[in-house]
C-alpha positions in Angstrom: -13.0 35.5 -41.5 -9.3 35.5 -40.5 -9.5 36.0 -36.8 -7.3 33.4 -35.0 -8.7 31.4 -31.8 -6.3 30.0 -29.3 -7.6 27.5 -26.5 -6.0 27.0 -23.1 -7.9 23.9 -21.5 -7.4 23.2 -17.7 -8.6 20.6 -15.4 -10.0 17.2 -16.1 -10.3 15.2 -19.1 -14.3 15.9 -19.3 -13.3 19.6 -19.5 -10.9 18.7 -22.4 -13.8 17.1 -24.2 -16.0 20.3 -23.9 -13.0 22.4 -25.2 -12.4 20.2 -28.1 -16.3 20.5 -29.0 -16.0 24.2 -28.8 -13.0 24.3 -31.2 -14.8 22.6 -33.9 -17.8 25.0 -33.5 -15.5 27.9 -33.9 -13.6 26.2 -36.9 -16.9 25.7 -38.6 -17.9 29.3 -38.1 -14.7 30.3 -40.2 -12.2 31.2 -37.3 -8.7 30.0 -37.4 -7.5 27.7 -34.8 -4.0 28.2 -33.7 -1.8 26.0 -31.1 -0.2 28.9 -29.5 -2.6 31.2 -27.7 0.2 34.0 -27.8 -0.5 34.0 -31.5 -4.1 34.2 -31.5 -6.6 37.2 -31.6 -8.9 35.7 -29.0 -7.9 33.3 -26.1 -10.6 31.1 -24.4 -9.5 29.7 -21.0 -11.6 26.7 -20.5 -11.2 26.8 -16.7 -11.4 24.3 -13.6 -12.7 25.3 -10.4 -13.0 21.7 -8.5 -10.3 22.8 -5.7 -8.2 25.8 -4.7 -5.1 24.7 -6.6 -7.0 24.6 -9.6 -8.8 27.8 -9.2 -5.7 29.4 -8.7 -4.2 28.0 -11.8 -7.1 29.0 -13.8 -6.5 32.7 -12.4 -3.0 32.6 -13.0 -3.3 31.8 -16.6 -6.0 34.5 -17.2 -3.5 36.9 -15.6 -0.8 36.1 -17.8 -2.8 36.5 -20.8 -3.9 39.7 -19.3 -0.3 40.8 -19.9 -0.5 39.7 -23.4 -3.7 41.7 -24.1 -2.0 45.1 -22.4 1.0 44.5 -24.8 -1.6 44.4 -27.7 -0.5 41.0 -28.7 -4.2 39.5 -28.2 -7.4 41.4 -28.5 -9.5 39.4 -26.0 -10.0 36.7 -23.4 -13.1 34.5 -22.8 -13.5 32.6 -19.8 -15.5 29.3 -20.0 -15.7 26.2 -18.0 -16.1 25.2 -14.2 -14.8 28.5 -12.6 -17.1 30.6 -15.1 -20.2 28.8 -14.2 -19.4 28.8 -10.6 -18.4 32.3 -9.8 -20.2 33.9 -12.7 -20.4 37.6 -12.1 -17.2 37.6 -9.9 -15.0 36.8 -12.5 -15.2 39.9 -14.7 -15.5 42.1 -11.5 -12.3 40.8 -10.2 -10.4 40.3 -13.5 -11.3 43.4 -15.3 -9.1 42.4 -18.4 -11.6 39.4 -19.2 -14.0 40.2 -22.1 -16.5 37.6 -21.7 -17.6 35.0 -18.9 -19.5 32.1 -20.4 -21.4 29.5 -18.5 -21.2 25.8 -19.6 -24.7 26.0 -21.0 -23.6 28.4 -23.3 -20.7 26.4 -24.9 -22.7 25.7 -27.9 -23.1 29.5 -28.5 -19.3 30.2 -28.4 -19.1 31.3 -32.2 -21.5 33.6 -31.6 -20.1 35.2 -28.4 -16.6 35.4 -29.9 -18.2 37.5 -32.7 -19.8 39.9 -30.1 -16.7 40.2 -28.2 -14.7 41.1 -31.5 -17.2 43.6 -32.0 -16.2 45.2 -28.6 -19.2 43.9 -26.6 -18.3 42.4 -23.3 -20.5 39.4 -22.3 -21.8 37.5 -19.3 -23.8 34.5 -20.5 -25.2 31.8 -18.1 -27.9 29.9 -19.4 -29.1 26.7 -17.8 -26.2 24.5 -17.3 -28.2 21.4 -18.6 -28.1 23.0 -22.0 -24.3 21.9 -22.2 -23.8 20.1 -25.6 -23.1 16.3 -24.5 -22.2 15.3 -28.2 -21.0 16.8 -31.5 -18.1 16.9 -33.5 -14.5 18.0 -32.0 -11.0 19.0 -33.1 -9.2 16.7 -30.9 -6.3 17.9 -28.8 -4.8 14.4 -27.9 -2.7 12.4 -30.0 -4.4 10.4 -33.0 -4.2 7.1 -31.4 -6.3 7.6 -28.1 -9.4 9.9 -27.3 -11.6 10.5 -24.1 -15.2 9.4 -24.4 -17.5 11.3 -22.2 -20.5 9.1 -21.4 -22.3 11.2 -19.0 -22.4 14.8 -17.4 -23.2 15.9 -14.0 -23.2 14.3 -10.8 -25.9 13.3 -8.1 -23.6 11.7 -5.6 -23.3 15.1 -3.4 -20.1 14.4 -1.6 -20.1 16.8 1.2 -16.5 18.5 0.0 -17.4 18.6 -3.6 -18.9 21.6 -5.7 -19.4 19.5 -9.1 -23.3 18.9 -8.6 -23.5 22.9 -7.8 -21.3 23.6 -11.0 -22.4 20.6 -13.5 -25.9 20.1 -12.4 -27.5 16.5 -12.2 -26.3 13.3 -13.5 -27.2 12.9 -16.9 -26.4 9.9 -19.3 -25.6 10.2 -23.1 -27.7 7.5 -25.1 -25.7 4.5 -25.8 -26.5 4.7 -29.6 -25.0 7.9 -29.7 -22.0 7.1 -27.6 -21.4 4.1 -29.9 -21.7 6.4 -33.0 -19.1 8.5 -31.6 -16.9 5.6 -30.7 -17.1 4.2 -34.4 -16.2 7.6 -36.0 -13.1 8.0 -33.5 -12.0 4.6 -34.5 -12.2 5.3 -38.2 -9.7 8.2 -37.5 -7.2 5.8 -36.1 -8.2 5.8 -32.3 -6.7 2.8 -30.9 -7.4 3.4 -27.0 -11.0 4.7 -26.0 -10.8 6.2 -22.4 -14.4 6.3 -20.9 -15.0 9.5 -18.4 -17.7 10.7 -16.6 -18.0 12.1 -13.0 -19.1 8.6 -12.1 -18.7 6.0 -14.9 -20.5 3.3 -12.9 -23.7 5.0 -12.7 -23.8 5.5 -16.5 -27.5 4.6 -17.6 -29.1 4.4 -14.5 -31.1 7.8 -15.3 -32.0 6.1 -18.6 -32.8 2.6 -17.7 -33.4 2.6 -14.2 -30.2 0.6 -13.5 -26.4 0.9 -14.5 -25.5 0.1 -18.1 -21.8 0.5 -18.1 -21.3 -3.4 -18.4 -23.5 -3.4 -21.4 -21.7 -0.3 -23.1 -18.3 -1.8 -22.6 -19.7 -5.1 -24.3 -21.0 -3.1 -27.2 -17.9 -1.0 -27.6 -15.7 -4.2 -27.7 -17.5 -5.3 -30.8 -15.6 -2.2 -32.7 -12.9 -3.9 -34.6 -10.2 -0.8 -34.8 -10.5 -0.2 -31.1 -7.7 -2.3 -29.4 -8.1 -0.8 -25.8 -11.0 0.4 -23.5 -10.0 2.3 -20.5 -12.5 3.3 -17.7 -12.0 6.1 -15.4 -13.8 7.2 -12.1 -15.6 4.1 -11.0 -17.2 4.6 -7.7 -16.4 1.5 -5.5 -20.0 0.8 -4.0 -21.2 0.6 -7.9 -18.8 -2.0 -9.2 -21.2 -5.0 -9.7 -20.2 -8.3 -10.2 -21.5 -8.1 -13.7 -19.1 -5.2 -14.4 -16.3 -7.3 -12.8 -17.1 -10.1 -15.3 -16.9 -7.9 -18.1 -13.4 -6.5 -16.9 -12.2 -10.1 -16.6 -13.9 -11.6 -19.8 -13.2 -8.8 -22.4 -9.7 -8.7 -23.8 -10.2 -5.1 -25.3 -11.4 -3.8 -21.6 -8.0 -3.0 -19.8 -7.5 -4.5 -16.6 -7.2 -1.1 -15.3 -9.7 0.2 -12.7 -9.7 3.8 -11.2 -11.5 3.8 -8.0 -11.6 7.1 -6.2 -12.3 5.9 -2.5 -11.1 9.0 -0.7 -10.5 7.4 2.7 -11.1 4.1 4.5 -12.4 5.3 7.8 -16.2 4.6 8.2 -16.5 7.8 10.2 -14.9 10.0 7.9 -16.4 8.5 4.7 -19.8 8.8 6.2 -19.2 12.9 7.1 -18.1 12.8 3.1 -21.7 11.3 2.3 -19.9 8.3 0.9 -20.4 4.6 1.6 -18.1 2.0 2.9 -15.4 1.5 5.3 -11.8 0.0 5.7 -13.5 -3.7 5.8 -15.7 -3.1 2.6 -13.1 -1.4 0.7 -10.6 -4.2 1.5 -13.0 -6.9 0.5 -13.5 -4.9 -2.8 -9.8 -4.9 -3.5 -9.4 -8.6 -2.6 -12.2 -9.5 -4.8 -10.9 -7.6 -7.9 -7.6 -9.0 -7.6 -8.9 -12.4 -7.4 -11.4 -12.1 -10.3 -9.4 -9.9 -12.8 -6.2 -11.6 -13.5 -3.2 -8.8 -13.6 -5.5 -6.0 -12.4 -3.9 -2.7 -12.0 -5.9 -0.6 -9.4 -5.7 3.2 -9.2 -7.3 5.4 -6.4 -7.3 8.8 -4.9 -7.3 9.7 -1.2 -7.8 12.8 0.6 -6.1 14.1 3.9 -7.3 16.4 6.3 -11.0 16.2 6.1 -12.7 18.1 8.8 -12.3 16.6 12.0 -10.1 13.7 10.8 -8.1 12.6 13.9 -4.6 11.6 14.0 -5.6 7.9 14.6 -7.9 8.0 11.6 -5.1 9.5 9.1 -2.8 6.7 10.7 -5.7 3.9 9.7 -5.4 5.5 6.2 -2.0 5.3 5.9 -2.0 1.7 7.3 -4.8 0.8 4.7 -2.8 2.2 1.7 0.4 0.6 2.6 -1.5 -2.9 3.3 -3.6 -2.4 -0.3 -0.1 -1.8 -2.4 -2.3 0.0 -4.9 -0.2 0.0 -8.3 -1.2 3.7 -8.8 -2.3 6.2 -6.2 -2.8 10.1 -5.9 -3.4 11.9 -2.6 -4.9 15.2 -2.1 -5.0 17.6 0.8 -8.6 18.6 1.7 -9.4 22.0 0.1 -12.5 23.6 1.9 -14.9 24.6 -1.0 -17.3 27.5 -0.8 -21.0 26.6 -0.3 -20.2 22.9 0.4 -21.4 21.2 3.5 -17.9 20.0 4.5 -16.6 23.6 4.5 -19.1 24.7 7.2 -18.2 21.5 9.5 -16.5 22.1 12.8 -12.8 21.0 13.7 -11.5 22.2 10.4 -7.7 20.9 9.9 -4.8 23.6 9.6 -3.2 23.6 6.2 0.3 22.5 7.4 -1.3 19.1 8.8 -3.2 18.4 5.8 -0.1 18.9 3.7 2.2 16.9 6.0 -0.4 14.1 6.1 -0.5 14.3 2.2 3.2 14.0 2.0 3.4 11.1 4.2 1.1 9.1 2.2 2.8 10.1 -1.2 6.2 9.0 0.0 4.8 5.5 1.2 3.5 5.3 -2.3 6.6 6.1 -4.0 8.1 3.1 -2.4 5.0 0.8 -3.1 5.2 1.9 -6.8 8.8 1.3 -7.0 8.4 -2.3 -5.7 5.7 -2.8 -8.1 8.2 -1.5 -10.9 10.9 -3.8 -9.7 8.3 -6.8 -9.8 7.8 -6.0 -13.6 11.6 -6.9 -14.6 11.7 -10.0 -16.6 8.2 -9.5 -18.1 7.4 -8.9 -21.6 4.5 -6.3 -22.2 2.6 -4.5 -24.6 3.6 -0.8 -25.1 1.8 1.9 -27.0 4.9 4.1 -28.4 4.3 7.8 -27.8 7.7 9.3 -28.6 11.3 9.3 -28.6 13.3 11.0 -25.8 16.4 12.6 -27.4 18.1 13.0 -24.3 17.6 9.7 -23.1 18.2 8.3 -26.5 15.4 5.9 -26.2 11.7 5.4 -27.2 8.8 6.0 -24.5 5.3 4.9 -24.3 2.7 3.6 -22.0 1.6 0.1 -20.9 -1.9 -1.0 -20.3 -1.4 -0.3 -16.7 -0.9 3.5 -17.4 -3.6 5.9 -18.2 -2.2 9.1 -20.0 -1.2 12.2 -18.2 -1.7 10.7 -14.7 0.5 7.5 -14.8 4.1 6.6 -15.5 6.0 5.8 -18.7 7.8 2.7 -20.3 11.1 3.7 -21.8 12.7 1.2 -24.3 15.4 0.9 -27.0 15.1 -1.3 -30.1 17.7 -2.5 -32.5 15.3 -3.6 -35.0 12.6 -1.4 -37.2 12.0 1.8 -35.3 8.4 1.9 -34.1 6.4 4.7 -35.2 4.0 7.0 -32.6 0.8 4.9 -32.2 2.3 1.4 -32.8 1.9 -1.1 -30.1 5.0 -3.3 -29.6 6.4 -5.7 -27.2 9.0 -4.7 -24.6 11.0 -6.9 -22.1 11.4 -5.0 -19.0 15.2 -5.1 -17.9 15.4 -2.3 -15.3 13.4 0.4 -13.4 14.1 4.2 -13.4 12.1 5.3 -10.0 8.6 4.2 -10.4 8.9 4.0 -14.4 10.2 0.8 -16.2 12.8 0.4 -19.0 13.1 -2.5 -21.4 14.2 -3.6 -24.7 11.9 -4.2 -27.9 12.8 -7.1 -30.0 
């Protein structure tokens, strides 16, 4: 079998893991996997459907591939992922160039679907979403030294602005033994940094054991010798227990980096979002984390323009962000998603106001992050080398405080032995470049 398969995976790291598993299934079925979709016979677009911008990115990608198909450079386009699961019959109706639309429950059947499409049969396949494979071999698309490790699928939180429970189904954890087996396999292939992902990592194991098991899972992962770093993303604030904090503080391999999507700080807005907490409780959590975990890096995301958000409530959010001085922060303008409770709420905020508020938060955060960068000068830190910048004539990498794809870089020069990609080196920070830092490797 000589047909070539290309994959474009959009959206979050969880979606990327699904794409990697599909690629392995296709390779095992005898297909040739190619890096450049334009050089393939069949292109699979593993889409995101979380917010409007992500949906548009998916559609734009499909349209670009459609032009290649029209030119005869590719034979077929298959749409998988969240957009396919969410809009099902609408995708092929609106994008007639698409040859198959595949719900997430059919990911394990991707080789069979490709064969049917190449035989000229258009496909629309939407089995139960809980049939989505949660484990299996994969062709990793990340550099050899780090890998995403998906520990659960779906979500039960039912935030009023979010369509994920509709798209991905109920929260379901992977058995711990299965996760540990995969982690050991990844470590044996040179992975130094494991990045744990789920829609809500702090809920891990609750459905299996009746109580969260993330602290125990982290403790067990730390026993894998080859793994040097363990990073945890998507921790819900109300589920960060004292037991979990103790693990972050105690275990050297668990990075002192906590990603906590807070979304807002005003109690009324959080209640409308079907989220817990208020400014007082969130401030107390930040204070506790900084007191108990030495050198902790806190990342959060917030949202502007949620329905009925007043000028005063937005100003409270801006003040909160300024006061907390989060080391890392992303801000999104609220996106009204079909069939979510928030989309039906009264007092929707106009787009211009939402975007303007988002810009204010991000401008504030740039100043905060620049200040954090300046405070790094004079310190010596571990940096995972990721490459060489030929224009800047320097190496670059990530510190423990930087997650791949979302955070910044450390740029450095060395007069000694040149580091290899994947090496962990010590860098003395000597200067800043906007919000990034620069230094010297001795």
